DSSP file (Angstrom, degrees, kcal/mol; ACC not computed):
  #  RESIDUE AA STRUCTURE BP1 BP2  ACC     N-H-->O    O-->H-N    N-H-->O    O-->H-N    TCO  KAPPA ALPHA  PHI   PSI    X-CA   Y-CA   Z-CA
    1    1 A M              0   0    0      0, 0.0     2,-0.3     0, 0.0    21,-0.0   0.000 360.0 360.0 360.0 155.2   34.3  -42.1   35.2
    2    2 A N     >  -     0   0    0      1,-0.1     4,-2.0     0, 0.0     5,-0.2  -0.800 360.0 -97.1-124.4 173.2   34.3  -43.7   31.9
    3    3 A R  H  > S+     0   0    0     -2,-0.3     4,-2.2     1,-0.2     5,-0.1   0.861 121.4  53.2 -60.2 -38.1   32.9  -46.9   30.6
    4    4 A Q  H  > S+     0   0    0      2,-0.2     4,-2.5     1,-0.2    -1,-0.2   0.910 107.4  51.7 -65.7 -40.0   36.1  -48.9   31.0
    5    5 A A  H  > S+     0   0    0      1,-0.2     4,-2.5     2,-0.2    -1,-0.2   0.900 110.2  49.7 -61.9 -39.5   36.4  -47.8   34.7
    6    6 A L  H  X S+     0   0    0     -4,-2.0     4,-2.5     2,-0.2    -1,-0.2   0.891 109.2  51.5 -66.2 -38.6   32.9  -49.0   35.3
    7    7 A R  H  X S+     0   0    0     -4,-2.2     4,-2.3     2,-0.2    -2,-0.2   0.921 111.7  47.2 -62.0 -43.7   33.7  -52.4   33.6
    8    8 A I  H  X S+     0   0    0     -4,-2.5     4,-2.6     2,-0.2     5,-0.2   0.926 112.3  49.5 -64.0 -45.0   36.7  -52.8   35.8
    9    9 A A  H  X S+     0   0    0     -4,-2.5     4,-2.6     1,-0.2    -2,-0.2   0.896 110.7  50.6 -61.3 -40.5   34.7  -51.8   38.9
   10   10 A R  H  X S+     0   0    0     -4,-2.5     4,-2.6     2,-0.2    -1,-0.2   0.922 110.9  48.8 -62.6 -44.4   32.0  -54.3   38.0
   11   11 A E  H  X S+     0   0    0     -4,-2.3     4,-2.5     2,-0.2    -2,-0.2   0.920 112.6  47.2 -62.6 -45.1   34.6  -57.1   37.5
   12   12 A V  H  X S+     0   0    0     -4,-2.6     4,-2.1     2,-0.2     6,-0.3   0.923 112.3  50.0 -63.2 -44.4   36.3  -56.4   40.8
   13   13 A A  H  X>S+     0   0    0     -4,-2.6     5,-1.5     1,-0.2     4,-1.3   0.916 112.7  47.0 -61.0 -43.1   32.9  -56.3   42.6
   14   14 A D  H  <5S+     0   0    0     -4,-2.6    -1,-0.2     1,-0.2    -2,-0.2   0.907 113.6  48.3 -63.8 -42.1   31.9  -59.6   41.1
   15   15 A D  H  <5S+     0   0    0     -4,-2.5    -1,-0.2     1,-0.2    -2,-0.2   0.810 120.6  36.1 -69.0 -30.3   35.3  -61.2   41.9
   16   16 A T  H  <5S-     0   0    0     -4,-2.1    -1,-0.2    -5,-0.2    -2,-0.2   0.489 105.0-119.7-104.4  -5.0   35.2  -60.0   45.5
   17   17 A G  T  <5S+     0   0    0     -4,-1.3     2,-0.2     1,-0.2    -3,-0.2   0.780  70.1 130.3  72.1  25.5   31.5  -60.3   46.3
   18   18 A T      < -     0   0    0     -5,-1.5    -1,-0.2    -6,-0.3     2,-0.2  -0.564  61.2 -94.8-106.4 173.1   31.2  -56.6   47.0
   19   19 A L        -     0   0    0     -2,-0.2     2,-0.4    -3,-0.1    -1,-0.1  -0.519  29.2-153.1 -85.0 154.6   28.8  -53.9   45.8
   20   20 A M        +     0   0    0     -2,-0.2     2,-0.4     2,-0.0   -10,-0.0  -0.998  13.2 179.1-128.2 129.8   29.5  -51.6   42.9
   21   21 A A        +     0   0    0     -2,-0.4     2,-0.2     2,-0.0    -2,-0.0  -0.998  29.4  97.2-130.8 134.2   28.0  -48.2   42.5
   22   22 A G        -     0   0    0     -2,-0.4     2,-0.3     3,-0.1     3,-0.1  -0.790  32.4-172.4 161.6 156.8   28.7  -45.8   39.7
   23   23 A N        -     0   0    0     -2,-0.2     3,-0.1     1,-0.1    -2,-0.0  -0.956  35.3-114.7-158.2 173.8   27.3  -44.5   36.4
   24   24 A I  S    S+     0   0    0     -2,-0.3     2,-0.4     1,-0.3    -1,-0.1   0.802 100.4  21.4 -84.7 -32.2   28.2  -42.3   33.5
   25   25 A C  S    S-     0   0    0      2,-0.2     2,-1.1     5,-0.1    -1,-0.3  -0.993  72.2-126.4-140.1 142.0   25.5  -39.8   34.1
   26   26 A N  S    S+     0   0    0     -2,-0.4     2,-0.4    -3,-0.1     3,-0.0  -0.153  86.5  87.1 -80.7  43.3   23.6  -38.8   37.2
   27   27 A S        -     0   0    0     -2,-1.1    -2,-0.2     3,-0.1    -3,-0.1  -0.999  63.4-155.0-142.7 137.8   20.3  -39.3   35.3
   28   28 A T  S    S+     0   0    0     -2,-0.4    -1,-0.1     1,-0.2    -2,-0.0   0.456  95.1  67.1 -86.8  -1.0   18.2  -42.3   34.7
   29   29 A V  S    S+     0   0    0      8,-0.1    -1,-0.2     9,-0.0    11,-0.1   0.834  75.3  99.9 -84.4 -36.6   16.9  -40.6   31.5
   30   30 A Y        +     0   0    0     -3,-0.1     2,-0.4     8,-0.1    -5,-0.1  -0.267  44.1 176.4 -63.2 131.3   20.2  -40.6   29.5
   31   31 A Q    >   -     0   0    0      3,-0.3     3,-2.2    -2,-0.0     7,-0.2  -0.985  37.0-109.9-133.7 123.6   20.6  -43.3   26.9
   32   32 A T  T 3  S+     0   0    0     -2,-0.4     3,-0.1     1,-0.3     5,-0.0  -0.257 101.2   6.6 -53.8 128.5   23.7  -43.4   24.7
   33   33 A G  T 3  S+     0   0    0      1,-0.2     2,-0.9     2,-0.1    -1,-0.3   0.378  94.9 120.7  81.5  -4.4   22.8  -42.5   21.1
   34   34 A D    <>  -     0   0    0     -3,-2.2     4,-2.3     1,-0.2    -3,-0.3  -0.823  47.1-163.1 -97.1 104.7   19.2  -41.6   21.8
   35   35 A K  H  > S+     0   0    0     -2,-0.9     4,-2.4     1,-0.2     5,-0.2   0.862  86.9  52.4 -57.0 -40.9   18.8  -37.9   20.8
   36   36 A E  H  > S+     0   0    0      1,-0.2     4,-2.2     2,-0.2    -1,-0.2   0.926 111.7  45.0 -63.8 -44.6   15.6  -37.3   22.7
   37   37 A S  H  > S+     0   0    0      1,-0.2     4,-2.4     2,-0.2    -1,-0.2   0.860 111.3  54.4 -68.7 -33.0   17.1  -38.7   26.0
   38   38 A I  H  X S+     0   0    0     -4,-2.3     4,-2.5     2,-0.2    -2,-0.2   0.925 109.6  47.0 -64.6 -44.2   20.3  -36.6   25.4
   39   39 A E  H  X S+     0   0    0     -4,-2.4     4,-2.2     2,-0.2    -2,-0.2   0.899 111.8  50.6 -64.9 -40.7   18.2  -33.4   25.0
   40   40 A K  H  X S+     0   0    0     -4,-2.2     4,-1.6     2,-0.2    -1,-0.2   0.914 111.6  48.6 -61.8 -42.4   16.2  -34.2   28.2
   41   41 A T  H  X S+     0   0    0     -4,-2.4     4,-1.1     1,-0.2    -2,-0.2   0.921 109.8  50.9 -65.3 -44.0   19.4  -34.8   30.1
   42   42 A K  H >< S+     0   0    0     -4,-2.5     3,-0.6     1,-0.2    -1,-0.2   0.911 108.9  52.4 -58.5 -42.5   21.0  -31.6   28.9
   43   43 A A  H >< S+     0   0    0     -4,-2.2     3,-1.1     1,-0.2    -1,-0.2   0.846 103.8  57.7 -63.3 -34.0   17.8  -29.7   30.0
   44   44 A M  H 3< S+     0   0    0     -4,-1.6    -1,-0.2     1,-0.2    -2,-0.2   0.813 109.7  44.2 -65.1 -29.9   18.0  -31.2   33.4
   45   45 A F  T << S+     0   0    0     -4,-1.1    -1,-0.2    -3,-0.6     2,-0.2   0.206  85.6 115.0-105.6  15.7   21.5  -29.8   34.0
   46   46 A K    <   +     0   0    0     -3,-1.1    -3,-0.0    -4,-0.1    -4,-0.0  -0.563  58.4  37.2 -80.8 150.7   21.0  -26.3   32.6
   47   47 A G  S    S-     0   0    0     -2,-0.2    -3,-0.0     2,-0.0     0, 0.0  -0.465 102.0 -17.4 105.5-177.1   21.3  -23.4   35.0
   48   48 A P        -     0   0    0      0, 0.0     2,-0.4     0, 0.0    -2,-0.0  -0.274  56.1-151.2 -64.6 146.6   23.5  -22.6   38.0
   49   49 A I        -     0   0    0      2,-0.0     2,-0.3     0, 0.0    -2,-0.0  -0.975  13.6-172.9-120.0 133.9   25.3  -25.4   39.7
   50   50 A A        -     0   0    0     -2,-0.4     2,-0.4     2,-0.0     0, 0.0  -0.909   9.5-153.6-125.2 152.9   26.2  -25.3   43.4
   51   51 A A        -     0   0    0     -2,-0.3    -2,-0.0     3,-0.0     3,-0.0  -0.980  13.2-135.9-126.1 141.0   28.3  -27.5   45.5
   52   52 A V        -     0   0    0     -2,-0.4    -2,-0.0     1,-0.0     2,-0.0  -0.810  31.2-112.7 -93.8 131.7   28.0  -28.1   49.3
   53   53 A P        -     0   0    0      0, 0.0    -1,-0.0     0, 0.0     0, 0.0  -0.340  25.1-128.4 -62.8 143.8   31.3  -28.1   51.2
   54   54 A V        -     0   0    0      2,-0.1     2,-1.9     1,-0.0    -3,-0.0  -0.849  13.8-146.3 -96.5 116.0   32.2  -31.4   52.7
   55   55 A P        +     0   0    0      0, 0.0     2,-0.3     0, 0.0    -1,-0.0  -0.443  57.9 103.0 -84.9  69.6   33.0  -31.0   56.4
   56   56 A Y        -     0   0    0     -2,-1.9     2,-0.4    14,-0.0    -2,-0.1  -0.979  47.2-161.0-143.3 157.9   35.7  -33.6   56.8
   57   57 A R        -     0   0    0     -2,-0.3     2,-0.2     7,-0.1     7,-0.1  -0.998  23.2-124.7-135.3 139.0   39.4  -33.8   57.1
   58   58 A T        -     0   0    0     -2,-0.4     2,-0.3     5,-0.1     7,-0.1  -0.499  29.2-174.8 -79.2 155.4   41.6  -36.8   56.6
   59   59 A T        -     0   0    0      3,-2.0     5,-0.0    -2,-0.2    -1,-0.0  -0.819  44.7 -94.5-136.9 175.7   43.9  -38.0   59.3
   60   60 A S  S    S+     0   0    0     -2,-0.3    -2,-0.0     1,-0.2     4,-0.0   0.818 129.5  48.5 -65.6 -27.6   46.6  -40.7   59.6
   61   61 A K  S    S+     0   0    0      1,-0.3    -1,-0.2     2,-0.1    -3,-0.0   0.817 126.1  27.5 -78.6 -32.0   43.8  -42.9   61.1
   62   62 A Q  S    S+     0   0    0      1,-0.1    -3,-2.0    -5,-0.1    -1,-0.3  -0.730  76.2 169.8-128.4  79.5   41.4  -42.1   58.3
   63   63 A P        +     0   0    0      0, 0.0     2,-0.3     0, 0.0    -5,-0.1   0.603  58.4  37.7 -76.5 -13.0   43.7  -41.2   55.3
   64   64 A T  S >> S-     0   0    0      1,-0.1     3,-1.3    -7,-0.1     4,-0.5  -0.902  83.5-109.7-134.6 164.0   41.1  -41.1   52.5
   65   65 A F  G >4 S+     0   0    0     -2,-0.3     3,-1.1     1,-0.3    -1,-0.1   0.868 117.0  59.7 -55.5 -38.1   37.6  -39.9   52.0
   66   66 A F  G 34 S+     0   0    0      1,-0.3    -1,-0.3    -3,-0.0    -4,-0.0   0.690 106.0  46.7 -69.6 -17.9   36.5  -43.6   51.7
   67   67 A S  G <4 S+     0   0    0     -3,-1.3    -1,-0.3     2,-0.1     2,-0.2   0.457  84.0 115.9-102.3  -0.9   37.7  -44.3   55.2
   68   68 A V    <<  -     0   0    0     -3,-1.1     2,-0.3    -4,-0.5   -10,-0.1  -0.497  48.5-160.8 -71.6 131.8   36.2  -41.3   56.9
   69   69 A T        -     0   0    0     -2,-0.2     5,-0.1     5,-0.0    -2,-0.1  -0.777  25.9-104.4-108.7 157.5   33.5  -42.1   59.5
   70   70 A V    >   -     0   0    0     -2,-0.3     3,-2.1     1,-0.1     4,-0.3  -0.687  49.1-101.7 -79.0 128.4   30.8  -39.9   60.9
   71   71 A P  T 3  S+     0   0    0      0, 0.0    -1,-0.1     0, 0.0     0, 0.0  -0.202 106.9  20.1 -52.4 136.0   31.8  -38.8   64.5
   72   72 A G  T 3  S+     0   0    0     -3,-0.0    -2,-0.0     1,-0.0     0, 0.0   0.427 105.9  85.4  86.3  -1.2   29.9  -40.8   67.1
   73   73 A T    <         0   0    0     -3,-2.1    -3,-0.0     0, 0.0    -1,-0.0   0.455 360.0 360.0-111.2  -2.0   29.1  -43.7   64.7
   74   74 A G              0   0    0     -4,-0.3    -5,-0.0    -5,-0.1     0, 0.0   0.435 360.0 360.0 107.2 360.0   32.2  -45.8   65.0
């Protein structure tokens, strides 16, 4: 995501009364232009990165990730 996408998402959420979730970095440490926070953030993300497979498949009833429900929950 970029800052403009977040601005658009914020505007849409405000206009529709919905929630908005998103950020530029998955860290509460990062501050734009702050060298110390940038170095701390870089250090947090050093090393191997792993991803867990997502066990879902879309269907015609649930065509996107955002519409997928957990089986047995409705």
